[in-house]
C-alpha positions as a Markdown table, in Angstrom:
| # | Residue | x | y | z |
|---|---|---|---|---|
| 1 | Met | 217.9 | 12.5 | 97.2 |
| 2 | His | 218.4 | 9.1 | 98.8 |
| 3 | Lys | 220.6 | 6.9 | 96.7 |
| 4 | Leu | 217.9 | 4.2 | 96.3 |
| 5 | Asn | 215.4 | 6.9 | 95.3 |
| 6 | Lys | 217.8 | 8.0 | 92.5 |
| 7 | Ile | 218.0 | 4.4 | 91.3 |
| 8 | Ser | 214.2 | 4.0 | 91.5 |
| 9 | Lys | 213.7 | 7.2 | 89.5 |
| 10 | Arg | 216.0 | 6.0 | 86.7 |
| 11 | Phe | 214.2 | 2.6 | 86.7 |
| 12 | Trp | 210.6 | 4.1 | 86.5 |
| 13 | Asn | 211.8 | 6.7 | 83.9 |
| 14 | Lys | 212.7 | 3.8 | 81.6 |
| 15 | Gln | 209.3 | 2.2 | 81.7 |
| 16 | Pro | 206.6 | 3.9 | 83.7 |
| 17 | Cys | 204.0 | 1.5 | 85.1 |
| 18 | Asn | 201.2 | 0.6 | 82.7 |
| 19 | Ile | 202.7 | 2.6 | 79.8 |
| 20 | Asn | 202.3 | -0.4 | 77.5 |
| 21 | His | 198.7 | -1.1 | 78.4 |
| 22 | Ser | 197.6 | 0.4 | 75.1 |
| 23 | Lys | 198.7 | 0.1 | 71.5 |
| 24 | Lys | 196.9 | 3.3 | 70.4 |
| 25 | Lys | 198.9 | 6.4 | 69.4 |
| 26 | Phe | 201.0 | 7.3 | 72.4 |
| 27 | Leu | 199.6 | 10.2 | 74.4 |
| 28 | Ser | 196.4 | 10.3 | 72.4 |
| 29 | Lys | 193.0 | 10.4 | 74.1 |
| 30 | Glu | 192.3 | 7.0 | 72.8 |
| 31 | Tyr | 195.6 | 5.7 | 74.3 |
| 32 | Phe | 194.7 | 7.0 | 77.7 |
| 33 | Asp | 191.1 | 5.7 | 77.4 |
| 34 | Glu | 192.3 | 2.2 | 76.7 |
| 35 | Ile | 194.7 | 2.3 | 79.7 |
| 36 | Thr | 191.9 | 3.4 | 81.9 |
| 37 | Lys | 189.6 | 0.7 | 80.7 |
| 38 | Lys | 192.2 | -2.0 | 81.2 |
| 39 | Arg | 193.2 | -0.8 | 84.7 |
| 40 | Tyr | 189.7 | -0.9 | 86.1 |
| 41 | Phe | 188.6 | -4.1 | 84.4 |
| 42 | Val | 191.6 | -6.0 | 85.9 |
| 43 | Glu | 191.7 | -4.2 | 89.2 |
| 44 | Ser | 188.0 | -3.3 | 89.7 |
| 45 | His | 188.5 | -3.0 | 93.5 |
| 46 | Ile | 190.4 | 0.2 | 93.0 |
| 47 | Lys | 187.2 | 2.2 | 92.4 |
| 48 | Lys | 185.6 | 1.1 | 95.6 |
| 49 | Phe | 188.7 | 1.7 | 97.6 |
| 50 | Ala | 189.5 | 5.1 | 96.2 |
| 51 | Asp | 185.8 | 6.1 | 96.3 |
| 52 | Phe | 186.2 | 8.5 | 93.3 |
| 53 | Lys | 182.5 | 9.3 | 93.2 |
| 54 | Asn | 182.6 | 10.7 | 96.7 |
| 55 | Cys | 185.3 | 13.3 | 95.9 |
| 56 | Lys | 183.4 | 16.2 | 94.5 |
| 57 | Asn | 184.9 | 19.5 | 95.8 |
| 58 | Lys | 187.2 | 17.6 | 98.1 |
| 59 | Asn | 190.9 | 18.3 | 98.4 |
| 60 | Val | 192.9 | 15.2 | 97.4 |
| 61 | Leu | 196.6 | 14.5 | 97.6 |
| 62 | Glu | 197.9 | 11.5 | 95.7 |
| 63 | Ile | 201.4 | 10.2 | 96.4 |
| 64 | Gly | 202.9 | 8.5 | 93.4 |
| 65 | Phe | 200.5 | 9.3 | 90.6 |
| 66 | Gly | 202.4 | 7.4 | 87.9 |
| 67 | Ile | 200.9 | 8.1 | 84.5 |
| 68 | Gly | 197.8 | 9.6 | 86.1 |
| 69 | Thr | 195.0 | 7.0 | 85.6 |
| 70 | Asp | 193.6 | 7.5 | 89.1 |
| 71 | Ala | 194.4 | 11.2 | 89.0 |
| 72 | Ile | 192.0 | 11.6 | 86.1 |
| 73 | Gln | 189.2 | 9.7 | 87.9 |
| 74 | Phe | 189.6 | 12.1 | 90.9 |
| 75 | Leu | 189.3 | 15.0 | 88.5 |
| 76 | Val | 186.4 | 13.6 | 86.5 |
| 77 | Asn | 184.5 | 13.3 | 89.8 |
| 78 | Gly | 185.1 | 16.9 | 90.8 |
| 79 | Ala | 188.1 | 16.7 | 93.2 |
| 80 | Asn | 190.6 | 19.5 | 93.8 |
| 81 | Tyr | 193.6 | 17.3 | 92.8 |
| 82 | Asn | 197.2 | 17.5 | 94.1 |
| 83 | Gly | 199.8 | 14.9 | 93.3 |
| 84 | Val | 203.5 | 14.1 | 93.7 |
| 85 | Glu | 205.5 | 11.8 | 91.5 |
| 86 | Leu | 209.2 | 10.8 | 91.6 |
| 87 | Ser | 209.6 | 9.9 | 88.0 |
| 88 | Asn | 209.9 | 12.9 | 85.7 |
| 89 | Lys | 208.8 | 10.7 | 82.7 |
| 90 | Ser | 205.6 | 9.7 | 84.5 |
| 91 | Phe | 205.2 | 13.3 | 85.6 |
| 92 | Asp | 205.4 | 14.6 | 82.0 |
| 93 | Ile | 202.9 | 11.9 | 80.8 |
| 94 | Thr | 200.4 | 12.8 | 83.5 |
| 95 | Lys | 200.8 | 16.5 | 82.8 |
| 96 | Lys | 200.0 | 15.9 | 79.1 |
| 97 | Arg | 197.1 | 13.6 | 80.0 |
| 98 | Ile | 195.5 | 16.3 | 82.3 |
| 99 | Glu | 195.9 | 18.9 | 79.5 |
| 100 | Ile | 194.2 | 16.6 | 77.0 |
| 101 | Phe | 191.2 | 16.1 | 79.3 |
| 102 | Asn | 191.1 | 19.8 | 80.2 |
| 103 | Tyr | 191.7 | 19.5 | 83.9 |
| 104 | Ser | 194.9 | 21.6 | 84.3 |
| 105 | Lys | 193.1 | 24.4 | 86.3 |
| 106 | Lys | 191.8 | 21.8 | 88.8 |
| 107 | Ser | 195.2 | 20.2 | 89.5 |
| 108 | Ile | 198.6 | 20.8 | 91.0 |
| 109 | Leu | 201.4 | 18.4 | 90.0 |
| 110 | Ile | 204.7 | 18.1 | 91.7 |
| 111 | Asn | 207.8 | 16.3 | 90.5 |
| 112 | Asp | 209.7 | 15.4 | 93.7 |
| 113 | Glu | 210.1 | 12.8 | 96.4 |
| 114 | Ala | 207.2 | 12.2 | 98.8 |
| 115 | Glu | 209.6 | 13.0 | 101.7 |
| 116 | Asn | 209.7 | 16.6 | 100.5 |
| 117 | Leu | 206.0 | 17.3 | 100.5 |
| 118 | Leu | 206.2 | 19.6 | 103.5 |
| 119 | Lys | 208.0 | 22.1 | 101.2 |
| 120 | Tyr | 204.7 | 22.4 | 99.3 |
| 121 | Phe | 201.9 | 21.6 | 101.6 |
| 122 | Ser | 200.8 | 21.6 | 105.3 |
| 123 | Ala | 197.9 | 20.4 | 107.4 |
| 124 | Lys | 196.3 | 23.8 | 106.7 |
| 125 | Asp | 195.7 | 22.7 | 103.1 |
| 126 | Asn | 192.9 | 20.7 | 104.6 |
| 127 | Phe | 193.2 | 17.5 | 102.6 |
| 128 | His | 190.1 | 15.4 | 102.8 |
| 129 | Leu | 191.9 | 12.4 | 101.3 |
| 130 | Ile | 195.6 | 11.4 | 101.1 |
| 131 | Tyr | 195.8 | 8.5 | 98.7 |
| 132 | Ser | 198.6 | 6.2 | 97.5 |
| 133 | Phe | 198.0 | 3.0 | 95.5 |
| 134 | Gly | 200.9 | 0.6 | 94.9 |
| 135 | Val | 203.7 | 3.1 | 95.5 |
| 136 | Leu | 205.0 | 3.2 | 99.0 |
| 137 | His | 206.1 | -0.4 | 99.1 |
| 138 | His | 208.7 | 0.8 | 96.5 |
| 139 | Ser | 210.0 | 3.6 | 98.7 |
| 140 | Ser | 213.5 | 3.4 | 100.2 |
| 141 | Ser | 212.3 | 5.5 | 103.2 |
| 142 | Leu | 208.7 | 4.4 | 104.1 |
| 143 | Ser | 208.9 | 5.7 | 107.7 |
| 144 | Lys | 209.9 | 9.2 | 106.5 |
| 145 | Cys | 207.0 | 9.2 | 104.0 |
| 146 | Leu | 204.6 | 8.2 | 106.7 |
| 147 | Asn | 205.9 | 10.9 | 109.0 |
| 148 | Val | 205.3 | 13.4 | 106.3 |
| 149 | Ile | 201.8 | 12.1 | 105.6 |
| 150 | His | 200.9 | 12.2 | 109.3 |
| 151 | Lys | 202.0 | 15.9 | 109.5 |
| 152 | Leu | 199.8 | 16.7 | 106.4 |
| 153 | Met | 196.7 | 15.2 | 108.0 |
| 154 | Asn | 194.2 | 16.8 | 110.3 |
| 155 | Lys | 191.4 | 15.2 | 112.3 |
| 156 | Asn | 189.1 | 15.2 | 109.2 |
| 157 | Thr | 191.7 | 13.7 | 106.8 |
| 158 | Ile | 191.3 | 10.1 | 105.6 |
| 159 | Cys | 194.4 | 8.4 | 104.3 |
| 160 | Lys | 194.1 | 5.3 | 102.0 |
| 161 | Ile | 197.2 | 3.3 | 101.1 |
| 162 | Met | 197.7 | 0.1 | 99.2 |
| 163 | Leu | 200.8 | -2.0 | 100.1 |
| 164 | Tyr | 201.7 | -5.5 | 98.8 |
| 165 | Ala | 200.5 | -8.2 | 101.1 |
| 166 | Lys | 202.9 | -10.8 | 102.5 |
| 167 | Asn | 200.1 | -13.3 | 103.3 |
| 168 | Ser | 199.1 | -13.6 | 99.6 |
| 169 | Tyr | 198.8 | -16.1 | 96.8 |
| 170 | Lys | 201.4 | -14.1 | 94.8 |
| 171 | Tyr | 203.9 | -13.9 | 97.6 |
| 172 | Phe | 203.7 | -17.7 | 98.3 |
| 173 | Leu | 204.3 | -18.5 | 94.6 |
| 174 | Met | 207.1 | -15.9 | 94.4 |
| 175 | Lys | 208.9 | -17.6 | 97.3 |
| 176 | Glu | 209.0 | -20.8 | 95.3 |
| 177 | Asn | 210.1 | -19.1 | 92.2 |
| 178 | Leu | 206.9 | -20.0 | 90.4 |
| 179 | Ile | 206.1 | -16.4 | 89.6 |
| 180 | Arg | 208.0 | -13.1 | 89.1 |
| 181 | Tyr | 207.6 | -10.8 | 92.1 |
| 182 | Glu | 206.7 | -7.8 | 89.9 |
| 183 | Ala | 205.4 | -7.2 | 86.4 |
| 184 | Gln | 208.7 | -5.5 | 85.4 |
| 185 | Lys | 212.1 | -7.0 | 86.0 |
| 186 | Gly | 214.7 | -5.4 | 88.3 |
| 187 | Val | 212.5 | -3.2 | 90.5 |
| 188 | Pro | 215.0 | -1.6 | 92.9 |
| 189 | Val | 212.9 | -1.6 | 96.0 |
| 190 | Ile | 209.9 | -3.8 | 96.8 |
| 191 | Asp | 208.5 | -4.8 | 100.2 |
| 192 | Phe | 205.6 | -6.9 | 101.4 |
| 193 | Tyr | 203.6 | -6.5 | 104.7 |
| 194 | Asp | 201.1 | -8.4 | 106.8 |
| 195 | His | 198.5 | -7.2 | 109.3 |
| 196 | Ser | 201.0 | -7.1 | 112.2 |
| 197 | Asp | 203.4 | -5.1 | 110.2 |
| 198 | Val | 200.7 | -2.6 | 109.4 |
| 199 | Lys | 199.9 | -2.1 | 113.1 |
| 200 | Thr | 203.6 | -1.4 | 113.7 |
| 201 | Ile | 204.4 | 0.9 | 110.9 |
| 202 | Phe | 201.1 | 2.9 | 111.2 |
| 203 | Lys | 201.2 | 3.1 | 115.0 |
| 204 | Lys | 201.0 | 7.0 | 114.8 |
| 205 | Phe | 197.8 | 6.7 | 112.8 |
| 206 | Lys | 194.3 | 5.6 | 113.7 |
| 207 | Ile | 193.7 | 2.3 | 111.7 |
| 208 | Ile | 190.1 | 2.4 | 110.5 |
| 209 | Asn | 190.2 | -0.6 | 108.2 |
| 210 | Ile | 192.4 | -3.2 | 106.7 |
| 211 | Glu | 191.3 | -5.5 | 103.8 |
| 212 | Gln | 192.9 | -7.7 | 101.2 |
| 213 | Asp | 191.9 | -8.1 | 97.6 |
| 214 | Phe | 193.1 | -8.9 | 94.1 |
| 215 | Ile | 194.5 | -12.1 | 92.6 |
| 216 | Phe | 195.7 | -11.7 | 89.0 |
| 217 | Pro | 194.1 | -14.7 | 87.2 |
| 218 | Tyr | 195.2 | -14.1 | 83.6 |
| 219 | Lys | 197.9 | -15.7 | 81.4 |
| 220 | Ile | 200.6 | -13.1 | 80.9 |
| 221 | Lys | 201.3 | -13.4 | 77.1 |
| 222 | Pro | 197.7 | -13.0 | 76.0 |
| 223 | Tyr | 197.2 | -10.2 | 78.6 |
| 224 | Lys | 199.9 | -8.2 | 77.0 |
| 225 | Arg | 197.9 | -8.4 | 73.8 |
| 226 | Asn | 194.7 | -7.2 | 75.7 |
| 227 | Lys | 193.3 | -10.7 | 75.7 |
| 228 | Tyr | 192.0 | -11.9 | 79.0 |
| 229 | Glu | 192.6 | -15.7 | 79.1 |
| 230 | Lys | 192.5 | -17.1 | 82.6 |
| 231 | Ile | 195.0 | -19.6 | 84.0 |
| 232 | Asn | 193.4 | -23.0 | 84.0 |
| 233 | His | 192.8 | -23.3 | 87.7 |
| 234 | Phe | 191.1 | -19.9 | 87.8 |
| 235 | Lys | 189.2 | -20.6 | 84.6 |
| 236 | Phe | 187.4 | -23.5 | 86.2 |
| 237 | Met | 187.1 | -22.0 | 89.7 |
| 238 | Asn | 183.7 | -21.1 | 91.1 |
| 239 | Lys | 183.4 | -17.3 | 91.2 |
| 240 | Lys | 182.4 | -17.3 | 94.9 |
| 241 | Ile | 185.4 | -19.3 | 95.8 |
| 242 | Phe | 187.7 | -17.0 | 93.8 |
| 243 | Arg | 186.2 | -14.0 | 95.8 |
| 244 | Ile | 186.9 | -15.7 | 99.1 |
| 245 | Leu | 190.5 | -16.4 | 98.1 |
| 246 | Ser | 190.9 | -12.8 | 96.9 |
| 247 | Lys | 189.6 | -11.5 | 100.3 |
| 248 | Asn | 192.0 | -13.7 | 102.2 |
| 249 | Leu | 195.0 | -14.2 | 100.0 |
| 250 | Gly | 194.8 | -11.1 | 97.7 |
| 251 | Glu | 198.1 | -9.4 | 97.0 |
| 252 | His | 196.8 | -5.9 | 97.8 |
| 253 | Leu | 196.6 | -4.7 | 101.4 |
| 254 | Leu | 194.0 | -1.9 | 101.4 |
| 255 | Ile | 194.6 | 0.3 | 104.5 |
| 256 | Thr | 192.3 | 3.1 | 105.6 |
| 257 | Leu | 193.6 | 5.5 | 108.2 |
| 258 | Gly | 192.7 | 8.5 | 110.3 |
| 259 | Lys | 194.8 | 10.7 | 112.6 |
């Protein structure tokens, strides 16, 4: 395992992403339901990008499933779900989550590095969708991961990846030290990309679409208590203007690829 991946694994084992998004009993159905509700309320664009409702009977591979919020949506909508996760803490939480919702027979979970996926799968597995949201910009070996993804694809595979956008509201504030670059302190690896970067790093792929979306408009302290109080300049901003800003300066680069 790459040294930085070992460091990342230890980091995400200490606090898996979104693990504190509910105050309900840990690992209860109510706990997971509240996390789901919060994720898609705040990041509503995920549903459109992932297109969960169009996954019935399709073979899906998710890279970096975290605590399994998107994984459950793929399963609820009838996908044949496969996923890989570096953090064994997140892996255990997702395994439990899938058991609680009775989808164990429809899923294969792997606790390993994405670089090692060719040990488990090949293009013959006929993945209709390879999906990764907010994960690969934390990888110490993005090029290796993309080489593996490319080998797992066939001519019918769609790949959807979200990376952090360099040309974004959040990035500009971060450069001026007006905002922390990530929700959790001390993230070992984090990178940002612009459209020209995407064309370079995905040169082996067919780039179908690139969009930007998502500006986080809420005050942090109330947000942690599940209260959605907007920062003043967003509170009084016209909704149409906010959408225009999100589409041009959103922190999420939504990349759709073919082979």
